Structure formats: structure tokens, C-alpha cells
C-alpha positions in Angstrom: 97.7 109.2 100.0 100.2 109.7 97.2 102.9 108.9 99.7 102.0 105.3 99.5 104.1 104.8 96.3 107.1 106.2 98.3 106.4 103.7 101.0 106.5 100.8 98.5 110.0 101.9 97.4 111.3 100.6 100.7 109.4 97.3 100.3 111.6 95.2 98.0 114.9 94.7 99.9 114.3 92.1 102.4 116.9 89.5 103.4 120.0 90.4 105.4 123.2 89.3 103.6 124.3 87.1 106.4 121.2 85.1 106.4 122.6 82.6 104.0 124.9 79.9 105.2 126.0 79.0 108.7 127.5 81.9 110.6 130.8 81.5 112.4 132.2 83.8 115.0 135.7 84.5 116.2 136.8 84.5 119.9 135.4 88.0 120.5 131.9 86.8 119.3 132.1 88.8 116.1 132.4 87.4 112.6 135.5 88.2 110.7 135.0 90.1 107.4 136.5 87.1 105.6 134.0 84.7 107.2 131.1 86.9 106.3 132.2 87.2 102.7 132.6 83.4 102.5 129.2 82.7 104.0 127.6 85.2 101.6 129.2 83.7 98.6 128.5 80.0 99.6 124.9 80.9 100.6 124.2 82.8 97.5 125.5 80.1 95.3 123.5 77.4 97.0 120.3 79.5 96.6 121.1 80.1 92.9 121.6 76.4 92.2 118.3 75.5 93.9 116.6 78.4 92.1 117.8 77.2 88.7 116.4 73.8 89.5 113.0 75.3 89.8 112.5 75.7 93.6 110.2 78.7 93.9 111.1 79.5 97.4 114.8 79.5 96.5 113.9 81.7 93.5 112.3 84.2 95.8 115.1 84.1 98.4 117.8 84.6 95.7 115.8 87.4 94.1 115.8 89.2 97.5 119.5 88.4 98.1 120.3 89.8 94.6 119.2 93.3 95.9 121.9 93.3 98.6 125.6 93.4 98.5 125.7 89.7 99.1 126.0 88.8 95.5 128.9 89.4 93.1 128.7 93.0 91.8 125.5 93.3 93.7 122.8 94.7 94.0 121.8 93.1 90.8 118.2 94.1 90.0 118.1 92.4 86.6 118.8 89.0 88.3 116.2 89.8 91.0 113.6 90.5 88.4 114.4 87.3 86.7 114.0 85.2 89.7 111.0 87.0 91.1 109.2 86.4 87.8 110.2 82.7 87.8 108.7 82.3 91.4 105.7 84.4 90.6 104.9 82.4 87.5 104.9 79.3 89.8 102.2 81.0 92.0 104.2 82.4 94.8 102.2 85.3 96.1 105.1 87.0 97.8 107.1 86.9 94.5 104.1 88.5 92.9 103.9 91.6 95.0 107.7 92.2 95.1 107.7 92.0 91.3 104.8 94.5 91.4 106.7 96.8 93.6 109.8 96.5 91.3 107.8 97.6 88.3 106.2 100.4 90.3 109.4 102.0 91.2 112.0 101.0 88.5 115.5 100.0 89.4 118.9 99.9 87.6 118.3 97.8 84.5 114.6 97.3 85.3 112.3 100.0 84.1 109.0 101.1 85.5 106.0 99.3 84.0 102.7 100.3 85.4 100.7 97.5 83.6 102.9 94.8 84.9 102.9 96.3 88.4 99.1 96.3 88.5 98.9 92.8 87.0 101.2 91.2 89.7 99.8 93.2 92.6 96.3 92.0 91.4 97.5 88.4 91.3 99.1 88.5 94.7 96.0 90.2 96.1 93.8 87.6 94.5 95.7 85.0 96.6 94.8 87.0 99.7 98.4 88.0 100.4 98.0 91.0 102.6 101.0 92.7 101.2 99.8 92.1 97.6 96.5 93.8 98.8 98.5 96.7 100.1 100.5 96.9 96.8 97.1 96.8 94.9 95.9 99.7 97.1 99.0 101.7 96.0 98.0 101.1 92.4 94.5 102.5 93.0 95.9 105.4 95.0 98.4 106.5 92.4 96.8 105.4 89.2 99.4 102.7 88.5 98.1 100.5 85.7 94.5 101.4 86.5 92.4 104.5 87.1 92.7 106.3 90.6 90.0 105.2 92.9 90.2 106.6 96.4 87.3 104.4 97.6 88.9 101.2 96.3 92.3 102.3 97.8 90.6 102.8 101.3 88.8 99.5 101.1 92.0 97.6 100.2 94.1 99.3 102.9 91.7 98.2 105.6 91.7 94.7 104.1 95.5 94.7 104.0 95.9 95.8 107.6 93.2 93.3 108.8 95.3 90.4 107.1 98.6 91.6 108.5 97.3 92.1 112.0 95.9 88.5 112.2 99.2 86.9 111.4 100.4 85.2 114.6 104.1 85.0 113.7 104.8 87.7 111.0 107.9 87.6 109.0 110.0 90.6 108.4 108.2 91.8 105.4 104.8 91.5 107.1 106.1 93.4 110.1 107.5 96.2 108.0 104.1 96.6 106.2 102.2 96.4 109.4 104.5 99.1 110.6 103.8 101.2 107.5 100.0 101.0 108.3 100.5 102.4 111.7 103.1 105.0 110.5 100.6 106.5 108.0 97.2 105.6 109.3 96.7 103.2 106.3 93.6 101.1 107.3 94.0 101.9 111.0 94.5 104.8 113.2 98.0 106.4 113.0 100.3 105.3 115.8 103.8 106.3 115.4 105.0 104.5 118.6 103.5 101.2 117.5 105.1 101.7 114.1 108.5 102.3 115.5 108.0 99.1 117.7 107.3 97.1 114.7 110.1 98.6 112.6 112.4 97.6 115.4 111.3 94.1 115.5 111.9 93.7 111.7 115.1 95.7 111.8 116.5 93.5 114.6 115.9 90.4 112.3 118.1 92.1 109.7 115.5 93.7 107.5 117.4 96.6 105.7 114.3 98.5 104.8 113.1 98.4 108.3 116.6 99.5 109.6 116.5 102.4 107.4 112.9 103.3 108.4 113.9 103.0 112.1 116.8 105.4 111.5 114.1 107.8 110.1 112.1 107.4 113.2 115.0 108.3 115.5 116.1 111.2 113.2 112.6 112.7 113.1 111.5 111.7 116.6 108.6 109.6 115.2 107.3 107.2 117.9 110.7 107.5 119.7 112.8 110.3 121.2 115.1 112.0 118.7 118.5 110.3 118.9 121.0 110.8 116.0 123.3 108.3 117.5 120.7 105.5 117.2 119.6 106.9 113.8 123.2 106.6 112.5 123.5 103.1 113.9 120.4 101.9 112.0 121.4 103.7 108.8 124.7 102.1 108.8 123.2 98.7 109.2 120.9 99.3 106.2 123.7 100.9 104.1 126.0 97.8 104.6 123.3 95.6 103.0 123.1 97.8 99.9 119.9 99.6 101.0 120.0 103.2 99.6 120.5 105.5 102.5 121.4 109.2 102.5 125.2 109.0 103.3 125.0 112.4 105.2 123.3 110.4 108.0 125.7 107.4 108.1 128.9 107.3 110.0 131.7 109.4 108.6 134.5 106.8 107.9 
């Protein structure tokens, strides 16, 4: 299951840029680019101010936003690391697993750190966060900060799936990881159609990683019929949020 580490790479970017601030539409029902940029800037600044005052939820939200194009000169992974750590140190279990993923993968300005990745994944898992448990499974699968242990990996994947599947109203991150479980048979029987369905639910709520993964589904015919027009549409959405997408699959503009 060495592919799990690759799956986790898509796990950090979470919030759509337009999620901050109140959206305004023009007569055609579409937001002007100027309005979008104003909302992004205003929303990001408001989050940053709350984060700097110690609000853990705002710290997490800003950390996620910093990984998109909604912040000045974004994505800004150094800022994201800073605010994830602030939220994690206050006990936020989502910030813990997202910080773990960041150290697993390494980003611009934030180097890989296996020991820190394992530490934060373990702390998130200790709080029964199902994605934290999934992240800890990745550590045991790939020997990140600990010895490889296939039995522990399998045990944790089953526990992660059970936790995710019991959530009545999952958020986009939970939907995405539940989709991962079905896509790769992690803790449950592989079901590409179910995976595509869940990726779509998260993608339609603006989750950039799920948009990119849904693009993959359409490009490869995984759980849906092959359709490059649909694939390109979802890749474009993800790319506009700063998510790393192979440009050969995006619209040629």
C-alpha cells in the first residue's frame, strides 16, 4: 500500500477560495472577477485577524486558505504551517493531521519531517479523528517516523473507515478520505463508483483536491465513463484554486 503516501499528498488543500466573505453576483448570476478578488482579500484578512487573536478554528481555516490562491502571493505553505501548528498546539485534531500530512510530503518552504509527521498523526489519532487515524496508517505503511508495520496499517485503515462511515454529515475533508478508502480498498472493499460519487460530493462543495481526483476519475474511467470534457472541467476548477494539476489536462487558454 505504498500508494497511500501519494494519496495523502492530495489531503491538505481543502477550502475553496470563495468560501470567505459574502459572495455577490452580477445580473447574469456570475461573480465578477473583481468581486471575487475583493471577497477573497476581505475574507482572508478577517480570518487572519481572528487567527492572530488565538481562535483555533480561524487558525485552521486560514492555514487551509493559505494553500490556495486566495491569499497574497499564495499559496503560502510557510504561513499554513505556522497556523496549523498554532491550532494543533491548542488541541485541534484536524490541524494535527493536516500538519502531519504537510511534514509527510514537504512543500515549498516546509521540508519533510518524518518524526513530526508521525507525532502529529499519532496525536490526531489519539483524539479519535478518523483522518488522523488514516494518516497514522500511512506512517506505518511507509515507515514514516516509525517502523513499517503492515498489520498495524491494516488495523488503522479499518478503524479510519469505520469512523468516517459513521459520520452523519461529513465535511469535505471527511468525504474525500472516505472516497479514498473506497477508491483503493483501504479498510473496505474497493468500489470505484462509490469513490467517484463521494469525490463529486466534495468537489461540488469546492474541495480542490476532490475536484482534481474527480478529474482523474473521468480521465481514467474510474467509477464513471471516460469523459475528457468533464475531466478538464474539474481539473480547471482545482487549478484555479492553486491545486497542482498537470496543465496538459486543463483548458488551453
